[in-house]
C-alpha positions in Angstrom: 110.4 47.2 112.7 107.6 49.0 114.5 110.1 51.1 116.3 111.5 52.5 113.1 107.9 53.3 111.8 107.0 55.0 115.1 110.2 57.1 114.9 109.4 58.2 111.4 105.9 59.1 112.3 107.2 61.1 115.3 109.7 62.9 113.1 106.9 63.8 110.6 104.8 65.1 113.5 107.7 67.2 114.8 108.5 68.6 111.3 104.8 69.4 110.7 104.5 71.1 114.1 107.7 73.1 113.5 106.6 74.2 110.0 103.1 75.2 111.4 104.7 77.3 114.1 107.1 79.0 111.6 104.1 79.9 109.4 102.2 81.3 112.3 105.2 83.3 113.5 105.8 84.8 110.0 102.1 85.7 109.7 102.2 87.4 113.2 105.4 89.3 112.4 104.1 90.5 109.0 100.8 91.6 110.6 102.7 93.4 113.4 105.0 95.2 111.0 102.0 96.3 108.9 100.2 97.6 112.0 103.4 99.3 113.2 103.8 101.1 109.9 100.1 102.1 109.8 100.5 103.5 113.4 103.7 105.4 112.5 102.0 107.0 109.5 99.0 108.1 111.6 101.4 109.6 114.1 103.4 111.5 111.4 102.4 115.0 110.4 100.8 115.6 107.0 103.4 117.5 104.9 103.1 119.4 101.7 106.4 120.0 100.0 107.7 121.0 96.6 108.8 117.9 94.7 109.7 116.6 91.3 108.7 113.1 89.9 112.0 111.4 89.0 110.7 107.9 88.1 107.8 105.6 88.0 107.6 101.8 88.2 105.1 99.0 88.5 105.3 95.6 90.1 103.1 92.8 88.9 102.1 89.9 91.2 100.7 86.7 89.9 98.5 84.6 92.2 97.6 81.0 91.5 94.5 79.6 93.1 93.5 76.0 92.3 92.8 76.2 88.5 92.6 79.9 88.2 95.2 82.7 88.1 94.9 86.3 89.0 97.2 89.3 88.7 97.6 92.4 90.7 99.8 95.4 90.1 101.4 97.8 92.6 102.4 101.2 91.4 105.3 103.3 92.7 106.4 106.9 92.1 109.7 108.4 93.2 109.6 112.0 94.3 112.6 114.2 94.8 112.2 117.1 97.3 114.2 120.4 97.4 116.9 118.9 99.7 117.7 116.3 97.1 116.2 113.5 99.1 114.1 111.0 97.3 111.2 108.9 98.4 109.3 106.2 96.7 105.6 106.1 97.5 102.9 103.6 96.5 100.1 105.2 94.5 96.9 103.8 93.0 96.6 103.0 89.3 94.6 106.1 88.4 97.1 108.5 90.1 100.0 106.5 88.4 98.4 107.1 85.0 98.0 110.9 85.7 101.6 111.5 86.8 104.6 111.8 84.5 108.3 111.8 85.1 109.6 115.4 85.3 106.4 116.8 86.7 106.9 119.4 89.4 104.4 120.3 92.0 103.3 120.0 95.6 103.5 116.5 97.2 101.3 115.8 100.1 102.2 112.8 102.2 102.1 111.4 105.8 104.9 109.2 106.8 105.1 106.6 103.9 101.5 107.3 102.9 101.0 109.1 99.6 98.1 111.6 99.9 98.3 113.5 96.6 100.3 115.5 94.1 99.2 118.9 92.7 101.1 119.7 89.5 102.3 123.2 89.0 
């Protein structure tokens, strides 16, 4: 009987260790990808190109912490450049509110980093 109990405890320890390692690996990979994107953006040239705003969207995230809930929103704007290519960039809430679909102007960006839009 004790052998079965010991085997179950060893199985629990193994599963706990495997899950802990998986969580750590996911965290490290996510952090690495973020740093890699940040570095690529820093290495990219700052470009100013004519562009038109084709769409806007927002994504709400709900976070539950103990007995309290919080919400955060990420704002995205899709720009179409002269070649017809489109890129979706993340903008802050204030910029999101100032931009409208159909606006035409000069888009300033660096890699995937939105730097500004000057309406014309």
